[in-house]
C-alpha positions in Angstrom: -14.0 36.1 113.3 -16.3 38.3 115.4 -19.2 36.1 116.5 -20.1 37.6 119.9 -22.0 40.7 121.0 -22.3 41.8 124.6 -25.4 43.0 126.3 -24.4 46.7 126.2 -23.7 46.5 122.5 -26.9 44.7 121.8 -29.0 47.2 123.8 -27.5 50.0 121.8 -27.9 48.3 118.5 -31.6 47.5 119.1 -32.3 51.2 119.3 -30.5 51.9 116.0 -31.3 48.9 113.7 -33.8 46.2 113.1 -32.5 43.0 114.8 -34.4 39.8 115.4 -33.4 38.1 118.6 -33.6 34.3 118.5 -34.0 32.5 121.8 -32.5 29.0 121.5 -34.8 26.7 123.5 -33.9 23.2 124.7 -34.4 21.0 127.8 -31.2 19.8 129.4 -30.9 16.1 128.5 -28.4 15.3 131.3 -30.0 17.0 134.3 -33.5 16.7 132.8 -34.1 20.4 133.6 -36.7 21.9 131.3 -36.0 25.2 129.6 -37.8 28.4 130.5 -40.2 28.4 127.6 -42.9 30.4 129.4 -40.6 33.0 130.9 -40.3 36.6 129.6 -38.0 37.1 126.7 -35.7 39.8 125.4 -37.5 42.3 123.2 -38.3 41.3 119.6 -37.6 37.6 120.3 -38.7 34.5 118.5 -37.9 30.9 119.5 -36.0 28.2 117.7 -37.0 25.1 119.7 -34.3 22.4 119.4 -36.7 19.9 121.0 -39.4 20.8 118.5 -39.2 22.0 114.9 -35.6 23.1 115.3 -34.5 19.5 114.9 -35.3 16.6 112.6 -37.3 13.8 114.2 -36.9 11.2 111.5 -33.2 10.3 112.1 -33.8 8.4 115.4 -31.3 10.8 117.1 -32.1 13.8 119.2 -31.3 17.3 117.8 -30.4 16.4 114.3 -30.1 19.1 111.7 -33.4 19.4 109.8 -33.4 19.2 106.0 -32.6 22.4 104.3 -36.2 22.8 103.1 -37.8 22.0 106.4 -35.5 24.3 108.3 -36.0 27.1 105.8 -39.8 26.8 106.2 -39.5 26.9 110.0 -37.2 30.0 109.9 -39.6 31.7 107.6 -42.5 31.0 109.9 -40.5 32.4 112.8 -40.2 35.7 111.0 -36.6 35.3 109.6 -35.4 35.9 106.1 -31.9 35.2 104.9 -31.2 38.9 105.1 -32.3 39.3 108.7 -29.8 40.7 111.2 -30.0 38.0 114.0 -28.6 37.6 117.5 -29.1 34.2 119.1 -29.3 34.0 122.9 -29.7 31.4 125.6 -31.8 31.3 128.8 -28.9 29.7 130.6 -26.1 32.0 129.7 -24.4 29.9 127.0 -25.6 26.4 126.3 -27.9 25.8 123.2 -27.5 29.1 121.5 -24.2 28.1 119.7 -26.1 25.2 118.1 -28.6 27.5 116.6 -25.9 29.9 115.5 -24.1 26.9 113.8 -27.3 25.8 112.1 -27.9 29.2 110.7 -24.4 29.4 109.4 -24.9 26.0 107.8 -28.0 27.5 106.0 -25.7 30.2 104.6 -26.9 33.0 107.0 -24.3 35.7 107.1 -25.5 38.2 109.7 -25.8 36.2 112.9 -24.1 36.7 116.2 -24.3 35.2 119.7 -25.2 37.2 122.8 -22.3 36.5 125.2 -23.8 35.7 128.6 -27.3 35.3 127.2 -30.5 36.3 128.9 -28.9 35.9 132.3 -26.4 38.7 131.6 -29.2 40.9 130.0 -31.4 40.7 133.1 -28.4 41.3 135.4 -28.1 44.7 133.7 -31.8 45.3 134.4 -32.4 45.6 130.6 -36.0 45.3 129.5 -37.8 42.0 128.9 -41.2 41.5 127.2 -43.8 39.0 126.1 -42.8 36.9 123.1 -43.8 38.5 119.9 -46.0 36.8 117.3 -43.7 36.5 114.2 -44.7 37.6 110.7 -44.3 34.8 108.1 -41.7 35.3 105.5 -39.9 33.1 102.9 -36.4 32.1 103.9 -34.1 31.6 100.9 -31.3 29.4 102.1 -27.9 28.8 100.6 -26.8 25.7 102.5 -23.1 25.0 103.0 -22.0 21.4 103.7 -18.8 22.2 105.6 -20.5 22.9 108.9 -21.7 19.4 109.6 -20.3 15.9 109.0 -21.8 12.4 109.4 -20.4 9.2 110.9 -18.7 8.2 107.6 -16.6 11.3 107.8 -15.7 10.6 111.4 -14.6 7.1 110.6 -12.5 8.4 107.8 -11.0 11.0 110.1 -9.7 8.4 112.6 -6.0 8.0 112.2 -5.6 11.1 110.2 -4.6 14.7 111.1 -8.2 15.5 111.9 -8.8 15.8 115.6 -12.0 14.5 117.2 -12.9 16.8 120.2 -15.5 15.5 122.6 -17.4 18.1 124.7 -18.9 15.7 127.2 -17.7 15.5 130.8 -14.6 13.5 131.7 -16.7 10.8 133.4 -18.9 10.3 130.3 -15.9 10.4 128.0 -13.9 7.8 129.9 -17.0 5.6 130.4 -17.0 5.9 134.2 -20.8 6.6 134.3 -23.8 5.5 132.3 -24.9 7.6 129.4 -28.1 9.6 130.1 -29.8 8.2 127.1 -30.9 4.5 127.2 -29.2 2.0 124.9 -26.1 4.1 124.4 -22.7 2.6 125.2 -20.2 4.4 127.5 -16.8 5.6 126.3 -15.4 7.6 123.4 -14.2 7.4 119.8 -10.6 6.0 119.2 -8.1 8.9 119.3 -10.6 11.5 120.5 -9.6 14.4 122.8 -11.8 15.3 125.8 -12.5 19.0 126.2 -15.6 19.5 128.4 -17.5 22.4 127.0 -17.7 23.9 130.5 -13.9 24.6 130.3 -14.5 27.2 127.6 -17.1 29.2 129.6 -17.2 31.2 132.8 -20.5 32.2 134.4 -22.3 31.8 131.0 -19.7 33.8 129.0 -17.0 32.6 126.6 -13.5 33.0 128.0 -11.3 35.6 126.3 -9.6 34.4 123.1 -6.2 34.3 124.9 -7.7 32.0 127.6 -9.5 29.9 125.1 -6.2 29.3 123.2 -4.7 28.2 126.5 -7.5 25.7 127.1 -7.1 24.2 123.6 -3.3 24.0 124.1 -3.6 22.2 127.4 -6.0 19.7 125.8 -3.3 19.1 123.1 -5.6 20.4 120.3 -3.8 22.0 117.4 -6.1 24.7 116.0 -4.2 24.7 112.7 -5.4 21.1 111.9 -8.9 20.0 111.1 -11.3 19.6 114.0 -14.5 17.6 114.3 -16.5 18.4 117.4 -18.8 15.9 119.0 -20.8 15.6 122.2 -24.0 13.8 123.3 -26.3 15.0 120.6 -24.5 17.7 118.6 -25.5 20.7 120.8 -22.6 21.5 123.2 -20.2 20.4 120.5 -21.1 23.7 118.9 -19.6 25.5 121.9 -16.3 24.0 121.1 -16.8 24.8 117.4 -17.5 28.5 118.1 -14.6 28.7 120.5 -12.2 27.2 117.9 -13.4 29.6 115.3 -12.9 32.5 117.7 -9.3 31.3 118.1 -8.6 31.4 114.4 -9.3 27.7 113.4 -10.7 27.5 109.9 -11.5 23.8 109.4 -14.1 23.0 112.1 -17.2 20.8 111.7 -19.8 19.3 114.0 -20.5 15.6 114.0 -24.3 15.9 113.9 -25.2 12.4 115.2 -22.5 12.7 117.9 -22.5 10.1 120.7 -26.2 9.4 120.4 -25.5 7.8 117.0 -22.0 6.5 117.7 -22.7 4.9 121.0 -25.8 3.2 119.7 -24.2 1.5 116.7 -22.4 -1.7 117.8 -20.2 -1.6 114.6 -18.5 1.7 115.6 -15.5 1.2 117.8 -15.7 2.5 121.4 -12.8 3.1 123.8 -12.8 3.2 127.6 -9.7 4.3 129.4 
């Protein structure tokens, strides 16, 4: 599955076809570093703000997938239709853009890719940046597909089955050696989960090659032919694992939307520290 475009390809395509660039915006919840919302953007860009309308704020968990109708309204107001050719990019290289890509796929959006290396790689090539454009308002007709996200019930059912729970958080957080960055959340991980820090799949803001990604999954004892449920702190960096798994040919991959923000906060869910 071809999900990535590099900066040279994108620069050429922007001259030949109408593409809407979507900047995935989100503050870093671990380091508390704010995103570069006021910075110059790639040409023809609009924002999907994961700290704002790009997430639901009624679930009690950060960065939850909005309802289909709410997200469709937001996408339309940002100038997208279901037929738009979209490339999602990140101000940090690769961090929150895979989450927006995943959400668009869950809405049934077909023509959406990720800019490998993000805005950092674009600017390193001295390609043009501009003021953010004011989007036209359109109607977004979604065709939501449930396979992209799962809830806590599906995770509980997956424990002790062939499905593999893959946690994108750091080793220290996974093993409960440090406090969680969000208050009231227990430390540790889900029973039987595998730890694969999302940083192991990236190099300087780029995804590793497919061959290297397969090696990373193999060393983490993850079988790409079996179902995979990706999790992290709030369902964002889990999407980096999800995209990497799809790049490597996995075909049964979902994101646990509540992730550790939900699991660690619920005393009835089992937590392991080891």
